[in-house]
C-alpha positions, 0 to 999 in steps of 0.5 A: 672815526674810531680810536682807542687808548692803549697802554704799553711800556708804562705809557698810554697812547691815543691811537686810530687806524693808520697812525704811526707811533713810537713805543718802548722797544718790543720783542718783535722783528720788522714787518711782524704784527704786534697785538696790544691787549691793554686797551683802556678806552675804545670808540667806534660807530656804535659808541664808546667802551670804557675799561675798568681798568682794561676792556676784556676782549679788546685789542689793537693790531699793529705792524712793526715798521722799524726798530731803532734808537733815539738821539743821544741825550747827555746827562751832566751832574755838577756841584760847584766848589767841590770838583764833582763832575759826572758826564753820562749819555743815553740812547733810548731804544724804540719800536715804530709801529703802524696801527692796522685796526681796533677790534 
């Protein structure tokens, strides 16, 4: 079973072929391919490679399934007895990708 650890959007993801993951928004259209070249660790039938910090020449190929926005989160700041209240909302944008292969 081959898998890899990739870095994108300031986060690290453990991926293997046919996985579907949500990552920070990528500048790519739906149906397009995306390449992750920041591979920290990769395994295959031959063994394991560990990068320092990244593996040169390694990359993960993924297909963009959809672009979207997550559910709204509500931020509410409150300080008692001084009439301070702040309400704010946020919806994080994401890209859903399907991992096609690790090379």
